DRENVO-437995 format. One record per atom (N, C-alpha, C): residue in one letter; x, y, z. Coordinates in pm, whole numbers, plus 50000, padded with zeros to 5 digits. Each point is the difference from the previous one (the first is absolute). Last residue first. Example, Ala and Ser with C-alpha at 12.3 -4.5 7.8 and 13.67 -1.06 7.14 Angstrom:
BEGIN
S512854977550708S500825011950006S499235010950073A500294942849993A499115011950000A500905012050000
REM end
This chain:
BEGIN
X480124507553263X499634992150118X498685001249929X502855024649767X500634986350026X499294991050061X498945044649984X499434994949884X500444985549996X501465024750336X498034999050009X500044991949871X504295017650046X499414988950098X498714997649999X501615039149768X500274987749905X499694985750108X498555042750167X499444995649921X500394987349887X503165017450319X498854992650085X498724997449910X503825023649865X500494984549983X498664996850106X499535042449871X500064994049873X500074985550049X500525029550363X498654998749977X499764994749831X504135012850122X499454987550141X498894993349949X501675036249796X500844993349943X499524984350111X498795046350029X499094992849896X500334985849950X501905025250402X499074994650003X499154998449868X504105015949952X500144987550080X498874993049998X500345044749819X500374987149920X499904982950052X499255044950293X498974992849876X500234989849927X503555017650285X499084992550041X499254993049921X502985030749789X499984982150003X499304997150089X498925044249929X499884991449892X500394982450031X500315036050339X498884994149977X500244988749864X503905016450121X499934995550067X498054993849974X501515037049767X500914985349936X499944987250093X498495047250123X499234991249902X500274989949957X502465020950327X498564995050083X499404994249872X504015022149874X499984985350081X498864994850088X499655039749796X500674991749856X500114986650054X499215036050330X498404995149874X500604993549963X503755016850210X498914996250115X498944987349897X502795031449742X500774986550022X498834995450134X498405033449646X500045003550131X500644982750017X499565013149487X499164997050111X501225002950176X500545020149459X500304988650086X499125005550141X498635013049511X500735006450108X500224986050070X497515018749486X500424987650109X501275004350107X496455041449842X500434986649914X500554990950060X498675039750328X499924994349850X501154991249927X497824989850510X501025011249952X500085000049851X496804982850509X500354997149859X500855014449939X499004972850457X499825016349985X500724997649863X497614965150303X501485003249919X499065011249975X498724954050332X499355016249980X501355006349947X498824948049899X500845010250135X499465014149945X497334946149997X500545013549941X500415009750095X498804948549975X500375005650022X501055009349961X498374967149708X498985000250127X499925004550090X502115007549513X500565000150133X498784998150082X500874984849467X499125010750059X500544997050179X502124990649485X499934998250098X499145007250121X501014983849418X499525010250068X499694991150191X502724991749471X500144993850136X499345008750129X500785027849538X499554986550004X500154995250162X500485042949623X499664996850105X499804979150038X501935047849635X499384986750010X500034994450145X499725052549856X500724994050086X499694985649974X500065045449647X498864993850093X501184984450051X499685053649753X501234992450088X498854989450088X497815034149759X501544999849907X500994990150081X494574993450021X501045009650051X501235001649935X495544975950013X500045011149814X501595004650094X497374952250153X500765009550013X500065009949926X497844953649997X499665009050049X500345016350064X500634961149548X500125000450157X499605013850034X499894971549585X498705002750048X500695003950181X503484987949655X498925006049919X498765009150128X505044984150099X498514995950072X499125010549880X504714995749879X499804985150044X498474998450124X500805038749735X500594989849917X499864987650042X499485040850216X498604996849914X500264987849930X503355017550287X498894994250067X498954993149896X504165022349888X499884988549968X498984993250075X499755048049937X499644994449878X500374982950036X500175024950358X498625001650009X499864990849819X504314992750361X499305012549923X498554993649924X502404969750426X499595001349832X499705017050002X502244965550372X499475014750001X500025002849865X499574951850322X500965006449875X499095016350043X499414961450327X501314993449878X500545009549892X497955004950542X500225006149889X501104992449888X496474982950416X501724998749959X499985006949854X497275013250510X499734993749884X501604997749891X497085011150524X501014998449926X499734990349854X497265030750472X500714985649962X501055000249924X497615036550301X498694988549918X500594986549972X501245046750366X500784990849869X499034991049969X498025054350161X500914982250008X500594991649948X496745040649949X501165002350053X500334990550095X494964987649852X501065009649968X501405006250051X495734956449847X500965008250139X501085010049937X495334974949804X501384998849947X500515012050116X495804956849963X500455017350040X501385002949989X498334956349851X498925006950070X500065013550061X502354974449505X499905003650150X499135002950054X499564969749597X500605013450003X499575002050188X499674962549622X500055003150152X501015012350016X498484973349441X501035008250142X499175003650099X499904966749610X499164997450136X500855010550065X500484995049446X500304997550155X499445002850098X498955010049511X499724980550063X500895001250153X499465042949755X498704997250087X499724982650017X503975045450008X499974985149997X498364992250020X500005044249908X501504998749914X500274988250046X495945016650158X500134998249880X501374993849937X500095009550468X498684986049925X499544999649903X502885036950144X500604988649989X499294987350015X498185042850025X501064997049894X500404991849981X496985007350383X499544997349878X501024996649840X502125015450390X499514987450032X498784994449834X501325043650094X500934991949968X500224986250002X496275031350172X500535000049798X500924989949987X498975005650408X498924989649920X500224998949849X502765027350290X500054987850025X498974991949930X499815047050014X501024995549892X500734986550037X496315017450213X499784999449894X501154994549909X500595008250468X499274990349979X499214991649837X505055030250187X498335002649970X499404988749947X504654997450282X499235000749925X498685006249969X504145017850314X499214992150037X499024999549852X505385011650132X498605009549964X499004985850009X504694994150142X498865003650078X498855005949935X503024961749717X500335012350069X498525005150103X502574951849907X498845010849971X499785011050029X504004957849857X499405008250115X498655007949950X503954959149806X498325008849985X499635006850146X505224972949828X499085005250073X498885010749951X503414966949721X500065010850030X498225002350078X504014959949743X499255006650150X499275013649975X502544988349540X500184989050145X498585007450053X502725033349666X499494990950006X500064988050118X500705052549867X500024989050077X499154994649908X501015041049783X500494987049984X500524988850122X496425040049810X500604995250092X500934987749965X497285047149783X500554987250016X500334998450098X495575032449922X501795002550013X500354982349982X495355012750034X500345008949897X501735002250001X496574953550110X500605017550101X500575006049861X496384952050116X500615011949920X500725008950041X498654946150117X500075012050071X500535013049890X497684946749949X500775006149967X499885016850113X497784962450103X501204995449985X501455004149911X495234995850342X499845009849898X501634997250006X497734971850248X498995004749922X500715006449863X502174985950428X500284988649911X498565008549861X501325011150453X498924993149981X500174989349879X502365042450104X500424990050067X499104986450033X499045037049693X500934993249964X500544986550060X496045027050136X499554992649910X501774993649941X500205030350377X499464991750024X499704988249858X501415042649922X501174996250057X499374984550003X496985034749773X500894988949959X501404994550042X495725025350186X499814987750026X501384993749916X501705033050251X498944992349960X498895003549898X505125012849947X498875005450057X499054990450023X505424998850050X498654995949891X499165004250052X505934993650080X498645003950097X498765003849833X504804967250095X498825010149892X499015002750064X505584979550162X498425000950013X499385009649888X504804966350119X499525010649967X498194997649972X503834969650200X498895009050095X499485015149944X503384957049803X500405012350073X498945015350076X500774944649821X499035008350059X500345010550078X501504957849618X499975009950083X498875009950036X500294965949582X500064995450162X500235003750164X499395023749512X498674992750013X500074990150180X504285023549830X498885011950036X498544994250032X503324969249856X500575008050070X499185011650092X499814987249561X499384987550062X500705001550181X500605032549633X498534998850014X499574989150126X504335027449956X499534989749975X498644996949979X503265044249959X498674999850049X499674984049970X504175035850198X500214989749884X498284987550045X501305031850277X499875010649874X499974989349886X497454993550488X501044997249918X500205005349874X496765021450430X500164988749864X501324998749936X499465031050376X499684987750034X499864990449920X502875043349976X499504993549956X498754984950109X504705026550047X499435007449908X498824996949990X502954993050449X499084990849884X499475010049931X504945002550216X498575005849973X499254995549957X504424977550167X499515007149946X498835001549987X502774973950271X499405011950074X499445004249851X502354962149909X498774996750072X499745011450057X503525009049763X499074995049918X498524993950077X504185018450179X498785014249992X499244991449877X503214970950209X498945004650080X498765012449964X503444979049711X498934989950049X499205008350068X504055015249819X499225005849941X498464991850056X504744982650078X500055014150087X498685006649946X499784945149981X500665010649921X499925013750099X500914958250259X499025005849987X500565011449873X502274975150332X500374993249884X498575008049869X499975004850492X501255006149956X500374994549902X496334983550224X499625014349958X501195008049926X498414944150079X501355008350037X499675016149966X496524956950168X500315013649873X500975003850055X499154948350146X499725015149994X500715008649917X498084947850085X500345010149921X500055012050059X497614956550151X501684999349992X500245014649963X495744988049894X500005006650148X501444999450089X498634984349521X499925013349992X500315004550122X501774952749823X499185005250107X499555012349982X501094965749559X500735007050129X499195008250087X498794978249601X500604989750122X500885009550087X499105023749552X499144988150060X500664988550077X500855056849944X500364984749932X499204990950061X498445049950054X501264991750057X500024986949912X498075059349977X500024985549961X500984992650058X497405032950224X501425001049903X499634986449950X497345039850281X499484986249918X501395001049917X500265038550282X499234984350089X500314990949905X501015040449845X500495003150118X499924988150053X497625008549594X501514998249996X500394995750114X495475015449913X500794986050040X501114996650016X498135040449762X499525002350165X500774987550102X500185016549479X501254994250099X499414999350159X497005001649655X500674994449939X501124993550108X496965041850051X499284986949989X501234982050007X501385050849937X500174993150180X499524990449993X502285019749588X498764995650032X499804993050150X503045043749728X500074987350061X498974992850005X500845044549946X499354993849859X500334985050058X502365034450243X497845003050014X499664990349928X504705004749997X499384986050118X498485006049986X502955025449734X499964988449926X498644991450136X501975042250099X499004999949905X499404984149967X504325004450235X498515004850108X498665005149909X504194984849795X499514990850106X498685001350029X500685033249651X500834992350045X499594990850096X498495034649672X499634988749988X501054993150087X499275050449942X499444992750101X499734985049979X502245030349743X499094999949946X498874993950129X505145001350012X499475013149989X498064998049935X502024958650069X500525009550154X499955014949924X499764969949683X499074996550079X500165010850109X502925006449708X498745005849941X498964994950079X504434985850103X499855011949987X498575008650011X501424954749843X499635002950160X499865012950062X501004990249560X498284997449986X499654997050169X503625035149692X499944988050104X498814997350030X502255016949532X498645000450072X500284989750096X503915017949696X499254990450032X498535002450114X504885024849858X498645007050016X498534988949953X505605003250180X499034989550041X498555006149941X505435012649894X499005002950064X498944989949993X504594994549841X499674991150132X498485008150055X503065007449604X499434995849935X498984992750178X504365023749762X499544999750107X498374996450005X503704994349632X499065009550026X499544997050159X505244994149768X498624989350017X499265012750034X504134995349693X499535008450081X498574998750001X505404978949851X498645004249989X499125003750097X504914979049980X499585009649885X498455004849979X502394970550345X499134994449895X500135008849891X502265021050344X500674982549963X499474996349883X497865042550139X501534997349946X500404991149979X494825010750135X500714990450021X501705001149896X495965033250243X500954997249863X501114990950040X494305010850123X501324997350044X501024996749904X495165033150087X500684998049928X501344989750037X494915024850143X501344994450037X500754992149884X495645038350019X500274986749957X501344994850078X497705044349940X500174996250106X500464988649991X499065022149601X501325006350072X500274994850156X496504989349714X501234987949941X501185002750079X494385005950161X500955007149897X501684993949989X495334973450091X500765011450133X500815003249881X496194968450042X500175011749872X500955010050036X498794966950335X500024990449870X500535007849872X499425012150436X501194996449999X500294991549840X496095028150136X501195005249950X501164990449989X495984982550098X500235006049839X500775006850007X499594981550387X499944988749908X500225007749865X498365030850346X501374993550008X500584990049937X495485010649956X500905013849939X501074994050064X497444972350149X499874999249841X500845008449972X499385005450454X500914987649941X500134996849854X496985032650166X501435002150044X501064987449942X494884997549989X500745008149877X501305002150050X498244972650299X500284993449899X500155013649875X498815013950416X501324993250049X500704994049835X495935028650020X500905003049994X501494994850021X495874975050006X500135005649883X501225011250020X498404981650379X500444991849928X500815005349889X497455027050267X501404997750052X500564991349921X495615011949886X500745008749994X501534996950044X496824955049928X499955012950078X501385005349937X497994959649670X500955006450110X499745012450021X497674977449676X499944989550189X500935005850084X499525014149512X499125009350076X499904990550161X504785005049661X498864989950012X498795005150077X504905018649824X498125005649994X499064990850033X504444985950029X500035006550046X498585014749991X501524944249939X499365014349910X499745007250130X502024944849879X500525012650045X499205017449965X497754945250064X501225007949911X500115012450107X497154969550182X500824991849993X501285009349890X495315012050081X500885002250092X501444997449994X496334988349714X500655013249975X500825002950102X497144960949959X501224996849957X500645017150042X495634998850284X500704994949897X501224999049982X496295015950353X501084989650013X500264997149832X497365045950211X499754989549908X501334991450049X496555043850209X501224985650040X500024989749900X497845054749950X499974986450053X501024994049999X500355045649914X498194996350067X500044989950029X504195035249869X499544986450062X498174998450047X502585035449651X499384998250088X499934982750040X502275028649621X500414988550064X499705000150130X499085036349692X500715000650120X500404990150095X499004995649480X500585010150057X500395006750140X496804965849905X501334997449945X501085005650008X495155016450096X500414988150072X501734997149973X498075025649705X500295009350106X500464989750125X498374985849621X500924999849970X500675009750118X496014984450002X500574989450048X501435005249960X496375028349966X500145001250121X501224984450050X498905017249558X500675008450062X500084996950142X497524971649737X500584999249945X501165011250077X495654999350118X500784986050033X501285001849940X497365032149833X500715006650168X500694985450031X497724998149568X501515005049983X500595008550150X495924971249964X501354988949954X501115012650014X495625017450077X500594994950090X501254992749925X498505028649681X500255004250102X500834995050116X497524977249660X501545004649974X500455007150098X495254979049968X501134996050097X501355001649944X496945005549622X499184997050143X501354993650039X501475023649548X498834988150083X499615003750142X500695042949710X500794991450058X499524984250021X498605055849727X499784989350106X501344986750029X500705049149816X499294990149928X499854990550110X502165042650026X498424996650046X499594989749952X504095019249817X500064990550158X498595000650067X499855015649590X500934983049959X499954997350160X498195043349933X499284987749940X500744985549988X502115043650124X498814997450112X499484987749939X503005011349704X500754999950113X498754993650115X498665021349604X500274987749969X500694991750125X499215047650017X498754993449989X500094982950009X503585028549928X500295001050150X498034989149980X501605013149576X500754988150105X499734997050119X497775031849737X500044990650009X500154988250060X501425045650042X498844998650098X499704979549958X504885010649927X499065008449979X498534990350055X504894985849954X500045011650110X499035009649969X502004960349706X500005016250006X499525005850087X500494954050095X501365009049957X499855010349931X496524972350016X500064997750151X501105010649973X499194982849610X499005010650061X500035004650104X502964964449820X499945015149965X499455006950036X499034957750192X501135005950059X500435013549925X496674976049791X499255008950133X501465006350035X501114969949681X498965015349955X499495002250085X501914962450104X501445009149958X499025016549994X497134967350302X500774997249872X501335010849983X499454990950529X498995004449881X500294992449849X500614998450662X500144992649793X499275001549903X501365019950579X499185003349859X500794989149883X500634980550492X500375010449923X499225003349867X499184966750341X499235008850021X500845012549926X500924949550038X500855012250158X499445015649940X497934958649813X500734994550094X500525009750092X497355008749641X498574987950106X501404992550079X500585054649757X500394986549970X499324993550120X497635041149783X500924995550085X500324984449988X498795022749562X499014998350137X501344997450120X498484979349494X500645013450015X499375003250158X499514950149878X499375013649896X500855013150058X499004946550027X500415011050100X499715011549973X499504972649662X498794994050063X500665007350152X503045004949620X498935009150021X498974998750049X504754988150218X499494999349867X498765008949969X504665001750291X498855000150017X499304997949860X504634985350303X499385002249848X498085002050027X504105012450419X499154990949921X499715000749874X503195022150286X500224993649899X498884990249957X500825031950365X500554992049995X499714989049895X499995046749956X500154996350217X500384988349992X498295021149540X501835000850025X499964997950140X496324972249691X500105007250129X501355003049989X498364994349535X500544989950112X500115010150118X496404998949576X501135002450040X500564994050098X496484987849665X499715013650051X501345005350049X498304957449679X500765004850075X499715016950075X496744955949821X500835011449920X500985003650140X497824953350030X499725011249982X501255008249967X500784953350037X499125002949959X498955015049975X504504996250187X500314986249885X498295001249925X501725029250435X500035009349843X500024988849906X500054986650414X501025004150004X500115010349815X496654973950332X500524993749831X500755009449943X497174999250443X501584999049988X500194993149912X496095031850226X500324994949863X501464995450045X495745026150241X501234994550034X500234989449873X496385041849966X500474984750047X501134993850017X496005048349852X501954998350059X499504981550045X496815012549618X500165007750114X501834995950023X496544971249703X499665010350042X500685006450173X501904956349655X498675007050086X500405014050078X501754965749515X500435009750105X499095007850111X501514951849666X499035008050071X500305013350083X502004973849545X500395000450124X498875011250069X500374979249541X499974991750076X500115001950161X500045030149623X498704992149996X499714988450102X504325026549934X499315007250050X498464995150041X503274976849756X500064999450103X498925009650089X500644999649545X499484987350030X500294997450175X501605036049782X498045003150009X499544987750054X505075004249942X499635011250150X498094997649988X501894955649790X500505016249990X499965003950094X498994955249922X501595003850069X499725014049956X496884974749820X499385003250179X501305002950047X498585017949459X500664989350110X500075002350124X496545011749634X500935007350116X500464989550013X496905006149519X500804990850122X500675011650086X495945009749635X501005005550085X500224989850145X497605000649465X499634994650135X501445001850050X498055036349611X500134986250058X500824998150127X495295018649812X501085001949999X501054988350033X495665016949756X500124991750020X501845000550072X494405023849962X501855003349994X500644987450015X495155000049997X500435013549948X501384999649998X497664963150155X499705001649831X500345012549968X500004965250463X500545013649954X499815001349842X496804966450336X500945003649894X500595013249963X498144978950470X499225009849913X501245000349888X499894957150353X500925016350019X498975003349860X498714955950173X499975010350080X500665014449987X497584950349720X500925014150012X499855008650103X497964946750063X499905014549936X501305011950024X500714942749988X499355012250114X499915011949898X501354955849819X498835008849956X499505007950119X505404978049913X498764994050030X498915011449967X504075013849921X499854989649914X498484993950014X500655052050158X501074984850012X499414991949918X500225053249984X499164990849980X500994987649990X500235053850014X500424991250092X499334987350033X500185035649563X499644993350093X500544990050068X501395014349549X500615010850133X499115000350114X499214973349604X501925001150050X500355008150145X495484991149778X500064992250104X501765003550049X496745018849611X501185010350136X500504987350082X496324993549780X500854999649860X501245004750088X495684998550236X500234989649989X501785003949921X496375030150131X501775004449963X500474983050044X495515006550094X500005008049871X501425001349970X498904980850374X499694989549877X499975007649925X500865025150356X501204987549965X499484990549912X497035037950130X501035005149899X501414989750030X496304988850225X499304999349849X501405009349918X500674993750472X499854985649971X499825002849806X500245039050293X500904997149935X499954985049988X496385016650102X500295010049912X501174994249934X498034984850381X499164995149886X500905002549895X502934999950419X498795002449956X499234994849859X502884967850392X500275013949908X498965008849933X500994960150320X499275012450053X500075004849878X501714956250041X498555002449943X499465011950047X504484984850083X499784994549875X498895007649949X501885004350412X500025011749955X499514999049827X501274969250400X498365004050006X499995011849918X504514979950099X498834988049907X498675010050001X504955015650055X498635004850002X499294989149948X504144986950082X500435010950053X498315011350022X500384961049687X500374993350090X500505009250177X499125013949519X498544989950012X500424996850187X503305024449783X498965012150035X498264990650041X504604974749831X499915007050141X498725010150032X499934979249543X499874990150143X500305005350158X500785023149577X498325001650025X499694989150133X504695010649917X499015009850017X498804999350061X502484963749729X500215005350136X499635008650105X499274997949539X499464987250005X500194999450187X502085034949721X498905003349996X498824988350067X504734993049925X499705010550068X498494999450016X500694974549636X500304992850159X500205008750110X499825015349529X498574993150103X500514990550110X502045049549856X500374983249960X498884994350096X499785045449953X499994995649941X500044984049928X500985031250364X498284992650005X499864997049875X504284998850346X499585006749842X498394991449951X503045012750525X499244993349898X499655004249858X501265025850428X500474992149995X500234985949865X497735044750133X501645001249955X500534993050019X495664992749976X499815005749892X501635003749967X497874986350412X500474984349959X500475008149834X497985033550338X501594994550008X500614985749903X495775022349905X500665010750002X501624995850054X496314971250083X500255002249857X501005009349988X498424995850442X500664986949977X500495000449859X497475037250109X501344999250096X500824991549959X495354991849909X500655011549893X501695002350047X497254976450288X500464995849883X500315005749875X500534999350542X499375011649914X500174989749890X502264998350394X498754989549979X498945007149915X505844982550136X498735012449900X498544993950024X503644975950212X499865008750085X498965007549934X502114966449749X498974990950073X499515012150140X503905011649719X498765000649917X498454990150071X504575014250202X499195010049985X498874994049878X502724965250189X498975007950118X499225011749931X502754982849720X499244988050022X498765003250096X504495020649927X499125003149908X498624993250032X503014993250254X500115013050061X498565001349877X502984958949980X498565000950106X499205014650001X503074991749546X500134998650172X499165000350055X500824971949521X499455014750057X500094998050154X502804979849601X499204991750114X499675016350097X500154990249433X501215003350112X499114998450100X498154997449594X500874989949968X501365007950140X495005008549905X501045013549997X501444995149962X496044969350055X500045011849898X501245009049963X499474969650327X500024990949894X499685007649894X499905019750420X501684996149988X499974991249881X495925015050084X500925009250008X501104997349952X496974965450229X499415006349830X501215011349960X500894978450402X500154993449912X499625006749854X498195024450366X502155000150017X500294989049874X495525000350083X500345017149964X501004998149962X498704964550268X499244999749834X500735013149963X500634996450440X501024989249966X499254998649805X497305031650265X501545001850025X501134989149911X495204981350123X499995017349860X501735003549992
REM end
C-alpha cells in the first residue's frame, strides 16, 4: 500500500513525494478528512487524478462502498449528469462522495514545502515533551537565556527542560514585564507547568556530579594513562601533592612570562652585538614531576608483578651444555634496583596482563561460595551456567564451596524437577545429600557473558541474571573440607587449597588406574 501510494503520487505530481507525507496520508482514518486533504494536493477535474483518488479510497476503505444510505444512492443516480464533480473511478465501484452542486470553488493547491504544507506533516503531541528538533519542525518559542537551549512549540513555554530557567514567547515576555496582576498570574501558571517524569532526579544527579568534580574528592582508584601527564589539578592527587605541583607550575609560569626588566643582556663590544641570556629553563622536568606526585621509584615498585618475578632469583636461563650446578651467582654485578624488584609488594594475585591460556592452565586458588542445592548441582555437572549480578575477569579453575545455610527440601525437589524438564533426554543423577559449609569441588570458568550476548549464544539458557558464568570440567571432591565462605570470589586458605589439589590429583590417578584395568579386561 505504501509503495503503491508513493509511486502513484510521484507520477501524478511529477516529483518525489517525501515519506512524511505518505505516512500522514496513511494515518488518516476518516474518509471525509482524507477527501479534504487530497483536495489540496490533486486536481479533481483531471480524470487521472479522480481515478487515482477513487482507487486510493477503495484500497484504504474497502468495506465502505456498500454501506451508503438509500437516499444517497438515489441522489447519486439522479445526478448522473454531474459526474465531473463526483469521485468516481473508471471501474464500476459506486460513487462514495455526494456531489457539490451548490457552489463551484476553484481547487486550492498547497506547496508541500511551504509553512502550511509543513504544518500538515508535523505531528504536535499534547502537553510538554522533550524535543530536539531545534525549531526545525515545530514553531520556535524562544531560546533559554541561561543554557542557550532552543525551545520549540512541542516543549512549550515554561521552565527549561535542561536548566529550569523560565522560557516564554516574546508576547508572554512583554506581558510579564508589565508587572501587573495578570503578569503575576501568568508567571505562576508558566512556572507550574509540568516537567517530564524524572526531571528533578536527573537534575539532582547532575548537581551531585558537578559537586564531585568541583571538590575533586577521591572515591576510587583508577589506573589509566592520565597519570603519565603533568596536571596539578588531577583528582588522583592528595592535597599535599596538589600544593607542591601548583607551586612548581607557578614557578614555571613566572619563568616563562617574566618581566623583561629582569632579563640579562650581554654586550659583546668586540663582535658589536647584544646577546640575550636564554639560559633560564622553564621546560617541565619529568623526574621532578614524578617525585612531587609520588611517582618515584618507591611508588613504581608497588606496580611490579610479583608473580612474574618470583622465580627470577633462583631459576635462571642456562646455555645448553653448561653444568648449572657449577655456576655461582655474583651479586656485585647485579643492577642496583634488582633487589628492590625482588622485594616488591604484590599488587594482586592475578597478573595485570590477562592471558586466557595462562589463566586456564594456572590454579590461583580462587573460590566462590554458593547456596545449596545449586552448589552441588554445579560441581556434579548438572548445572553448567551460573548467574550473577556482577562481572568477573577470572578465567580457569574456580573452586566451589557451599554456604552454611541448610537447603529446604521443597526447594531441592523443585530445582531437581526443573532440571528434569530442561534436560529430558539426559539421565540426570542427582546427589543423595547436599552438604553445607564445606568445599565441594571445582569447575573451569570459560567465559563470563552479559545477558544480551548470553541470549544470542544460548537461546534456551537456564539463567536470566545480568552476567552468566559459562562453566565446564566439573570435579566433585570425595573428601569435603570445612570452610567459611566470603563475599563474591575470594582466595582460599593456602593449606586447604593445597590439600584440595592433592585430593584431585589422587582422584585422577585412581580414575586412570581404573580405566587401564578396564582396558586390560577387554583385551583378555
